[in-house]
C-alpha positions in Angstrom: 0.0 0.0 0.0 2.9 2.3 0.9 4.5 1.7 -2.5 1.2 2.5 -4.3 1.0 5.8 -2.4 4.6 6.6 -3.2 4.0 5.9 -6.9 0.9 8.1 -6.8 2.9 10.9 -5.2 5.6 10.6 -7.7 3.1 10.7 -10.6 1.5 13.9 -9.1 4.9 15.6 -8.7 5.8 14.7 -12.2 2.5 16.1 -13.5 3.1 19.3 -11.6 6.6 19.6 -13.0 5.3 19.2 -16.5 2.5 21.7 -16.0 5.0 24.1 -14.4 7.4 23.7 -17.3 4.7 24.2 -19.9 3.6 27.4 -18.2 7.2 28.7 -18.0 8.2 28.1 -21.6 8.9 30.9 -24.0 6.7 31.3 -27.1 7.4 33.3 -30.1 4.2 34.1 -32.0 4.5 35.3 -35.6 1.5 37.4 -36.5 0.1 38.5 -39.9 -1.7 41.6 -38.8 -1.6 42.9 -35.2 -4.3 44.9 -33.5 -3.0 45.7 -30.0 -6.2 46.9 -28.5 -5.0 50.4 -27.8 -3.5 52.0 -31.0 -5.7 52.8 -34.0 -3.1 51.4 -36.4 -2.5 47.9 -37.6 1.0 46.5 -37.6 2.3 43.7 -39.8 5.3 41.3 -39.6 5.3 41.5 -35.8 6.3 38.8 -33.4 5.2 38.5 -29.8 7.7 37.1 -27.3 5.9 35.4 -24.4 7.6 34.2 -21.2 5.4 32.2 -18.8 2.1 34.0 -18.7 3.2 37.4 -19.8 4.1 39.3 -22.9 7.8 40.2 -22.9 8.2 42.0 -26.2 6.6 42.9 -29.5 9.0 43.6 -32.4 9.5 42.9 -36.1 9.9 39.1 -36.7 13.4 37.7 -36.7 15.2 34.6 -35.6 13.4 32.5 -33.0 14.9 33.2 -29.6 17.0 30.3 -28.2 14.8 27.8 -26.4 11.6 29.4 -27.6 8.7 27.6 -29.5 7.7 29.5 -32.6 4.0 29.7 -33.4 3.1 30.5 -37.0 0.0 32.8 -36.9 1.2 34.7 -39.9 -2.1 33.9 -41.7 -4.2 35.6 -39.0 -5.2 38.9 -37.6 -4.1 38.7 -34.0 -5.8 40.7 -31.2 -5.9 40.8 -27.4 -8.1 38.3 -25.7 -11.6 39.8 -25.7 -13.4 41.2 -22.6 -17.1 41.1 -21.9 -18.1 43.5 -19.1 -21.5 42.1 -18.5 -22.0 38.3 -18.1 -23.8 35.9 -15.8 -21.7 32.8 -16.0 -22.7 31.4 -12.6 -26.4 31.2 -13.3 -29.0 29.0 -15.0 -29.6 31.2 -18.0 -32.8 32.9 -19.0 -35.9 30.8 -19.7 -39.7 30.8 -19.4 -39.3 29.0 -16.0 -39.2 31.7 -13.3 -38.3 29.1 -10.7 -35.2 27.7 -12.5 -32.7 29.4 -10.2 -34.3 28.1 -7.0 -34.6 24.6 -8.4 -30.8 24.4 -8.8 -28.6 24.0 -5.8 -25.6 26.2 -5.3 -23.4 23.2 -6.4 -25.4 22.7 -9.5 -25.3 26.4 -10.3 -21.5 26.4 -10.1 -21.3 23.3 -12.3 -23.5 25.0 -14.9 -21.2 28.0 -14.5 -18.1 25.8 -15.3 -19.7 24.8 -18.6 -20.6 28.4 -19.4 -17.0 29.5 -18.6 -15.5 26.9 -21.0 -17.7 28.0 -24.0 -17.0 31.6 -23.2 -13.2 31.0 -23.3 -13.5 29.0 -26.5 -15.3 32.0 -28.1 -12.2 34.2 -27.4 -13.4 36.0 -24.3 -10.4 35.5 -22.0 -11.7 38.0 -19.4 -15.2 38.8 -18.1 -16.8 41.0 -15.5 -19.5 38.8 -14.0 -22.2 41.1 -12.8 -24.3 39.0 -10.5 -26.1 35.7 -9.7 -29.2 34.8 -7.9 -27.3 32.2 -5.9 -25.0 34.5 -4.0 -21.2 33.9 -4.0 -21.4 31.0 -6.5 -19.6 33.3 -8.9 -16.8 33.6 -6.3 -16.5 29.9 -6.1 -16.4 29.6 -9.9 -13.7 32.4 -10.2 -11.6 30.6 -7.6 -11.9 27.3 -9.3 -10.7 28.9 -12.6 -7.8 30.6 -10.9 -6.7 27.3 -9.3 -6.9 25.6 -12.7 -9.6 23.2 -11.6 -11.8 24.2 -14.6 -11.0 26.1 -17.8 -12.5 29.6 -18.2 -11.9 33.3 -18.6 -10.4 35.5 -15.9 -13.4 36.5 -13.8 -14.1 39.6 -11.8 -17.3 39.0 -9.8 -20.0 40.9 -7.9 -21.0 38.2 -5.5 -24.7 39.1 -5.5 -27.0 41.9 -6.5 -27.5 44.8 -4.1 -31.2 45.5 -4.4 -34.2 46.7 -2.5 -36.7 44.1 -1.2 -38.7 42.8 -4.2 -36.6 44.9 -6.5 -34.9 44.1 -9.8 -32.3 42.0 -8.2 -34.6 39.6 -6.4 -36.1 36.4 -7.7 -39.7 37.7 -7.7 -42.9 35.8 -8.6 -41.9 32.3 -7.4 -42.4 32.1 -3.7 -42.9 35.0 -1.1 -39.5 36.7 -1.1 -39.1 36.2 2.6 -39.1 32.4 2.0 -36.3 32.5 -0.6 -33.1 30.7 0.5 -30.7 33.1 2.4 -28.1 32.9 -0.3 -30.6 34.4 -2.7 -31.0 37.5 -0.5 -27.4 38.3 0.4 -27.6 41.8 -1.1 -31.2 42.8 -0.2 -31.1 46.2 1.6 -34.0 48.5 2.7 -31.9 51.4 4.1 -28.6 53.1 3.5 -27.2 51.4 6.6 -28.2 48.0 5.3 -26.8 48.8 1.9 -23.4 49.7 3.5 -23.5 46.5 5.6 -24.3 44.3 2.6 -21.6 46.0 0.6 -19.1 45.2 3.3 -20.3 41.6 3.5 -19.9 41.0 -0.2 -16.4 42.5 -0.3 -15.4 40.5 2.7 -16.6 37.3 1.0 -14.7 37.8 -2.2 -16.5 40.2 -4.5 -14.2 42.1 -6.8 -16.7 45.0 -7.3 -20.3 45.8 -6.4 -23.4 45.7 -8.6 -26.3 47.9 -7.5 -29.8 47.7 -8.9 -30.7 51.4 -9.2 -34.0 51.3 -11.2 -36.1 48.2 -12.0 -35.3 45.5 -14.5 -36.7 44.2 -17.8 -36.2 40.5 -16.8 -37.7 40.7 -13.3 -41.3 40.3 -12.3 -43.0 43.4 -10.7 -40.4 46.0 -11.4 -40.2 48.7 -14.1 -37.1 49.8 -16.0 -37.8 53.5 -15.6 -38.7 53.3 -11.9 -36.0 54.2 -9.3 -35.4 51.5 -6.7 -32.2 52.0 -4.6 -32.4 55.6 -3.3 -29.7 58.2 -3.8 -28.7 57.8 -0.1 -28.4 54.0 -0.5 -26.3 54.4 -3.6 -24.0 56.9 -1.9 -23.6 54.5 1.0 -22.6 51.7 -1.3 -20.1 53.8 -3.2 -18.6 55.2 0.0 -17.9 51.7 1.4 -16.6 50.3 -1.9 -14.4 53.2 -2.9 -12.9 53.2 0.6 -11.6 49.7 -0.2 -10.5 50.7 -3.8 -13.4 48.7 -5.3 -15.6 49.9 -8.2 -19.3 50.1 -8.3 -21.5 49.5 -11.3 -25.2 50.3 -11.3 -27.9 48.4 -13.2 -29.9 51.4 -14.5 -32.3 51.6 -17.5 -34.3 54.8 -16.6 -32.9 58.3 -16.8 -33.7 59.2 -13.2 -32.0 56.1 -11.8 -29.0 56.7 -14.1 -28.6 60.3 -12.9 -29.0 59.2 -9.2 -26.2 56.6 -9.7 -23.8 59.0 -11.5 -24.3 61.7 -8.9 -23.7 59.1 -6.2 -20.3 58.4 -7.8 -20.7 55.0 -9.4 -18.1 54.0 -11.9 -20.3 52.6 -14.6 -23.9 52.1 -15.7 -25.3 48.8 -17.0 -27.9 49.0 -19.8 -28.6 52.8 -19.9 -31.6 52.0 -22.1 -33.7 55.1 -21.5 -30.8 57.6 -21.1 -31.8 61.0 -22.4 -29.6 63.8 -23.7 -29.1 65.4 -20.3 -28.2 62.0 -18.8 -25.7 61.2 -21.5 -24.1 64.7 -21.1 -23.9 64.0 -17.3 -22.1 60.7 -17.9 -19.6 62.4 -20.2 -19.0 65.2 -17.7 -18.3 62.7 -14.9 -16.4 60.2 -17.0 -18.9 57.5 -16.1 -18.7 54.3 -18.3 -21.7 52.9 -20.1 -22.1 49.1 -20.6 -24.9 48.8 -23.1 -26.1 45.4 -24.2 -27.5 46.4 -27.6 -27.8 42.9 -29.1 -29.9 40.8 -26.7 -33.1 42.7 -27.3 -33.4 40.8 -30.6 -32.8 37.5 -28.9 -35.4 38.2 -26.2 -38.0 39.1 -28.8 -37.3 36.1 -31.0 -36.6 33.3 -28.6 -38.6 34.7 -25.6 -41.7 34.9 -27.8 -41.3 31.4 -29.1 -40.6 29.9 -25.7 -43.3 31.7 -23.9 -41.3 34.0 -21.6 -43.5 36.1 -19.3 -45.5 38.7 -21.2 -44.2 41.4 -18.8 -40.6 40.6 -19.9 -41.5 40.8 -23.6 -43.4 44.1 -23.1 -40.5 45.8 -21.2 -38.0 44.5 -23.7 -39.9 46.1 -26.6 -40.1 49.4 -24.6 -36.4 49.5 -24.1 -34.6 47.9 -27.1 -34.9 50.6 -29.8 -34.6 53.4 -27.2 -31.3 51.8 -25.9 -29.9 51.7 -29.5 -30.7 55.3 -30.1 -29.1 56.2 -26.8 -26.0 54.2 -27.7 -25.7 56.0 -31.1 -25.9 59.4 -29.3 -23.4 58.3 -26.6 -20.9 57.4 -29.4 -21.4 60.8 -31.0 -20.8 62.5 -27.7 -17.7 60.5 -26.9 -19.1 59.0 -23.7 -17.0 56.1 -22.3 -18.4 52.8 -23.6 -17.3 49.3 -22.8 -18.3 46.0 -24.4 -21.1 44.4 -22.4 -23.5 41.8 -23.6 -25.6 40.4 -20.8 -24.6 36.9 -21.8 -26.7 34.5 -19.9 -29.9 36.2 -21.2 -28.8 34.6 -24.5 -26.4 31.5 -24.7 -22.9 31.9 -23.5 -20.3 31.6 -26.2 -22.3 33.9 -28.6 -20.9 37.0 -26.9 -19.3 38.3 -30.1 -22.7 38.8 -31.8 -22.9 42.2 -30.3 -20.0 43.6 -32.4 -22.2 43.9 -35.5 -24.7 46.0 -33.6 -22.1 48.3 -32.2 -20.8 49.0 -35.7 -24.4 49.3 -37.0 -25.3 51.9 -34.4 -22.3 54.2 -34.7 -18.9 52.7 -33.8 -16.1 52.1 -36.3 -14.9 48.5 -36.2 -11.7 49.6 -34.4 -13.8 51.4 -31.8 -15.8 48.3 -31.2 -12.7 46.1 -30.9 -11.1 48.6 -28.5 -14.3 48.6 -26.4 -13.8 44.9 -25.8 -10.0 45.1 -25.3 -8.0 48.2 -24.2 -11.0 50.3 -23.3 -12.7 47.5 -21.4 -9.5 47.0 -19.3 -9.6 50.8 -18.5 -13.2 50.5 -17.3 -12.3 47.6 -15.0 -9.2 49.5 -13.7 -6.9 46.7 -15.0 -3.5 47.1 -16.4 -2.8 43.4 -16.9 -5.3 42.5 -19.6 -6.9 44.0 -22.8 -3.8 44.9 -24.8 -0.9 43.3 -26.5 1.8 45.1 -24.6 4.9 44.1 -22.6 3.9 43.1 -19.1 0.3 42.2 -19.9 -1.0 38.6 -19.7 -0.5 36.7 -22.9 -4.2 36.5 -23.7 -4.5 36.4 -27.5 -7.1 35.6 -30.2 -6.6 35.2 -33.9 -9.0 35.2 -36.9 -8.4 34.5 -40.5 -10.6 37.3 -41.8 -10.0 41.0 -41.3 -12.4 42.2 -38.5 -11.8 45.8 -39.6 -13.4 44.9 -42.9 -16.0 42.6 -41.6 -16.6 42.8 -37.8 -18.6 39.6 -37.8 -15.2 37.8 -38.3 -15.0 37.9 -34.5 -18.0 35.6 -34.2 -15.7 32.7 -35.3 -12.4 32.9 -33.4 -9.8 30.6 -34.9 -7.1 30.6 -32.2 -7.3 31.3 -28.5 -4.5 31.7 -26.0 -4.8 32.5 -22.3 -1.8 33.3 -20.2 0.6 31.9 -22.8 -1.3 28.6 -23.0 -3.1 27.6 -26.2 -6.7 27.0 -25.5 -7.5 26.0 -29.1 
């Protein structure tokens, strides 16, 4: 028995050594066209030197460095790994079954999240901001599992739970009386500014990377209206004060103009959706440097699939009231030069289809390069990260490659040919 254990230990040590060696090797990636996520220009005949997980240098191609493995990506356009600022990996996904989130245990929710994480990474999204789950802190569990290497997936920055008023847009309404929901589904429910501050502290203490506050109501929540304010200005200020004191960002779910303005004045860092933002609200966002994360694709999916599958009529009505308005607001925000990051609300529609939004961002006012930067260098700025989002020395070696030219046809990003995360080839 002792010999069996010894052999098992030796095998584990050998496997660890191989994994360590693989992660530490030097790669020399030959690119055809290089979009670095920051500059507006495209470079050719560039090679990327990667040591361990990080980019060491970018320079005109030459002789392969001693000991390095050369990867021939000369037939591709190479870009930074893509970033989606609004996902829900650790969740069951949207459906006609309102009770689906409560039917799944926390463990099952994380396992579903692991599947979602894998398909998201395969689609070329090597980093995501995961903005909430009904089963509180399951996103923390999934993030940690990915970081340990237990499951494959993108780098995750997670919210832990929704900060919301009782029966607000962040609650699972319409299934059972809210007071009877499992405790892990109400981790962020707050009725006063003091409770909002306490819940913010709790989530940060338990692993949240940032805070997600539900300012007005939601499209995909029973009994709430997108234009109706929910968290008060005092609650939002309390949340921001606690989070910023710990150098953590706050993003606010906000469709309606009043709720958006309350959140901006309270000092939030970004706004999710911004569907009903008017001219004054967009001007305010520009003045304060507030980021907008506008999911201008999934309205089509909700209308099509939601109608076919019999999603609640309330959902479909609110979606119709916000979809076109949001796209008009997006176009105006682009014209004004408001900060905009790439954010899809993946989970409302299937994970792995995140890149479908690029076509709408171009259709509604962005250039292809602006759209790409919104999901690379600009997205990293929104998150406050200087380790992802760009092909630059010191950043993680997160790369994607496509055969077609996305500056000519932005839909090329819907079919990523090569994916690398941290210097390791995913596919």
